[in-house]
C-alpha positions, 0 to 999 in steps of 0.5 A: 609542081605541087599536086593536091590529091583528093580521094572520094570514098562515097559509094564508089572510089574516085581519085582526083589530082590537080596542080595547085602551084607550079614553077618552071625555071632554066636558071643556071642551066645547062650545067657543065660536066663536073660541076653542080647546081644547088638551088632553093625554090619556094613554091607556096600553094595558095587559094588566090592562084586557084580561085577560078579552077574547078575540082580543088578541095577547099576549107570553107566557102569560095566567097568567104574571106577565110577560105583556104586550100583544104588541109591534109587529112591525117590518118592513123593508118593507111587502112583508115582510107576505106571509111566513107569520106574525102581524103586530101593529100599533097605532094611536090613533084620535081622533074629534071631534064638531063638532056637528049641522052640522059632523059628525065628524072622525077621525084615526088615527095608527100607533105602535110598542108595545115592552116592555123586557127583563125585569130591565133598567133601564126608566128608561134607554132608550139608552146613549150608546155605542149611539148612536155605533154607529148613527151610524157604521153609517149613515156606512158604508152611505151610497152616494156618487153617481157623476159621469157624467164621472168613474170615481171616486166624488165625496166 
């Protein structure tokens, strides 16, 4: 199940969680003792399956063609949530039923949902020269440790 979490920090904090995609399967079950099951499931949260639902955060207007589920809000730190605004996050939740004696195990993993700019090539994610800029930026911002005995930074 994919959940969309919306934190609204305007005057009073409000939190909303809505399932934007879900799938239940029993294929390959039950699993016999001593055996294992490995399965890959593709679950894509899209606006088409959520058009008639209320309380879903969107990028754009519902009647327009280029409307998507809202992109995740990228914060520099967790403390930045205190500002006024709307923070959108997504997570995928997996539940495993281990039988009557085993009970239930669940895991929740957050992920970032982003959409490309309209009209851009969606097959090409990053240009080679943009990676070089990121690496050189990181090299320029690394703080060098200073030795307590010396006044010059250690290289």
